[in-house]
Every structure is written in structure tokens, then in C-alpha cells.
C-alpha positions as CSV (number, residue, x, y, z in Angstrom):
1,M,0.0,0.0,0.0
2,A,3.0,2.3,0.6
3,E,3.9,2.0,-3.1
4,V,0.4,3.3,-4.2
5,F,0.5,6.2,-1.8
6,A,4.1,7.1,-3.0
7,G,2.9,7.1,-6.6
8,F,0.1,9.4,-5.7
9,I,2.4,11.8,-3.8
10,I,4.9,11.9,-6.7
11,G,2.2,12.4,-9.2
12,Y,0.8,15.3,-7.2
13,A,4.3,16.9,-6.8
14,L,4.9,16.5,-10.5
15,S,1.6,18.3,-11.4
16,L,2.7,21.2,-9.2
17,I,6.0,21.4,-10.9
18,I,4.8,21.0,-14.5
19,A,1.6,23.1,-14.5
20,P,3.4,26.5,-14.5
21,A,5.9,25.3,-17.2
22,V,3.1,24.1,-19.5
23,T,1.1,27.3,-19.0
24,I,4.1,29.5,-19.8
25,G,4.9,27.3,-22.9
26,M,1.3,27.6,-24.1
27,V,1.4,31.4,-23.7
28,R,4.6,31.6,-25.6
29,M,3.4,29.3,-28.4
30,R,0.0,31.0,-28.7
31,P,0.9,33.3,-31.7
32,D,2.2,30.3,-33.7
33,S,-0.5,27.7,-32.9
34,V,-4.1,27.8,-34.0
35,L,-5.0,25.0,-31.5
36,I,-3.6,27.0,-28.6
37,Q,-5.3,30.2,-29.8
38,R,-8.6,28.3,-29.7
39,I,-7.9,26.8,-26.2
40,A,-6.6,30.1,-24.8
41,P,-7.5,33.1,-27.0
42,G,-5.7,36.5,-26.5
43,G,-6.7,38.2,-23.3
44,T,-7.1,34.9,-21.4
45,N,-6.1,35.3,-17.7
46,V,-2.9,33.3,-17.3
47,V,-3.6,32.4,-13.7
48,A,-7.0,31.0,-14.6
49,L,-5.4,29.1,-17.5
50,M,-2.7,27.7,-15.1
51,M,-5.4,26.5,-12.7
52,V,-7.2,24.6,-15.5
53,V,-3.9,23.1,-16.7
54,H,-3.0,22.2,-13.1
55,G,-6.4,20.5,-12.6
56,G,-6.0,18.4,-15.6
57,L,-2.4,17.5,-14.8
58,L,-3.4,16.7,-11.2
59,L,-6.0,14.2,-12.4
60,L,-3.7,12.7,-15.0
61,L,-0.5,12.5,-13.1
62,T,-1.9,11.3,-9.8
63,M,-3.8,8.6,-11.7
64,L,-0.6,7.6,-13.5
65,G,1.2,7.6,-10.1
66,L,-1.4,5.3,-8.6
67,I,-1.1,2.9,-11.5
68,L,2.7,2.9,-11.4
69,G,2.5,2.5,-7.6
70,M,0.4,-0.6,-8.1
71,A,2.9,-1.9,-10.7
72,L,5.7,-1.3,-8.2
73,G,3.8,-3.2,-5.5
74,G,3.4,-6.2,-7.9
75,I,7.0,-6.1,-9.1
76,E,8.3,-5.7,-5.6
77,D,6.6,-9.0,-4.6
78,R,8.3,-10.9,-7.5
79,R,11.6,-9.1,-8.1
80,P,12.7,-6.9,-5.2
81,A,16.3,-6.5,-6.4
82,G,17.8,-3.0,-6.7
83,G,20.0,-1.4,-9.4
84,L,20.8,1.8,-11.2
85,G,20.5,3.6,-7.8
86,S,16.9,2.5,-7.4
87,P,15.5,0.0,-4.8
88,N,13.8,-1.9,-7.7
89,L,15.6,-2.2,-11.1
90,V,12.8,-3.8,-13.0
91,Y,10.3,-1.1,-12.1
92,T,12.8,1.7,-12.9
93,L,13.5,0.1,-16.3
94,L,9.7,-0.1,-16.8
95,V,9.3,3.6,-16.1
96,I,12.2,4.5,-18.4
97,A,10.6,2.5,-21.2
98,L,7.3,4.2,-20.6
99,T,9.0,7.6,-20.7
100,F,10.5,6.8,-24.1
101,V,7.1,5.7,-25.4
102,L,5.5,8.9,-24.2
103,V,8.2,11.3,-25.4
104,I,9.2,9.9,-28.8
105,P,5.9,11.2,-30.5
106,T,6.4,14.7,-29.1
107,L,9.9,14.9,-30.7
108,A,8.1,15.2,-34.1
109,I,6.6,18.6,-33.1
110,P,9.3,21.3,-33.4
111,A,7.7,23.7,-31.0
112,V,7.5,21.1,-28.2
113,R,10.8,19.3,-28.9
114,R,13.0,21.5,-26.6
115,Y,10.6,21.0,-23.7
116,S,10.1,17.3,-24.1
117,V,13.6,16.1,-23.1
118,P,13.8,18.0,-19.8
119,A,10.3,17.0,-19.0
120,A,11.1,13.3,-19.7
121,V,14.1,13.5,-17.5
122,V,12.1,14.9,-14.6
123,F,9.3,12.3,-15.2
124,A,11.7,9.4,-15.3
125,A,13.6,10.6,-12.2
126,L,10.5,11.3,-10.1
127,F,8.5,8.2,-11.1
128,G,11.4,5.8,-11.7
129,W,13.6,6.6,-8.7
130,G,11.3,8.7,-6.5
131,V,8.4,6.3,-6.1
132,P,10.5,3.3,-5.0
133,W,12.6,5.4,-2.7
134,L,9.5,7.1,-1.1
135,A,7.8,3.7,-0.8
136,A,10.9,2.2,0.9
137,Q,10.8,5.0,3.5
138,A,7.3,4.1,4.7
């Protein structure tokens, strides 16, 4: 159960970190993107936009954290060995593979490319190493 709670906490923390960055990126890309102009037309309050983005990311990332926490709990029962600086090597490799699957399509979009790699590193570090470490502390 500690693994699931750790995933929830990491997902919540990640939503707090990423929401301002996504909002700033949306505001900067607004002149070039028709989609973002429809989502947030000129004159949109940036704080209100960030609250909407944070709400969506909160739901998405905490749900993903819960799912990854359940995966860690299942993997921990079968393969509890550590590696790569993580208490559970198999889980960390699973999160790294998931990160690649999520990030590779975003590399095709030039405007998002420079934000994708740092976001992927933060995602992999927090979910891949943070969740097992936090679960081990409980």
C-alpha cells in the first residue's frame, strides 16, 4: 500500500512542478499555434489558464502515479532487487521505457521538442527513482 501512496504523492508533486511550465509554454506558443489560440485566446487570464492546466495534470499524473505504484507493488513482490541507484531495477526500467514511449511522438513537433527532453528526465527521475525510494521509507 505504501507504493500506491508514494505514486500518488509523486504524481501530485509533478503536477505542481509542470503546471506553470506548461502554461508558460502555451502562452509563448500562442501566436504560432491555431490550436492554442482556440484553447486560450488572446486576453485569457494566465492564472486561470494555469489553474485549469493544473487541474487536468493533477488528475492525469496522480492517476498515473497510482497505476505505477500498483505496478511497483506487484513487481516488488516478485523481483525486489535494486539497481541503477533504485531500490527496484525492473520497475525503474519499466518507467524509463514508458518515458520513451510517451516522449518519442512529441519529438516530431518542433515547438515542443525542446521542452520534451527535460520533462522526460524529470518524469523518469521522479517516477522511476522517487516512487521506489519514497515507498521504501514508509
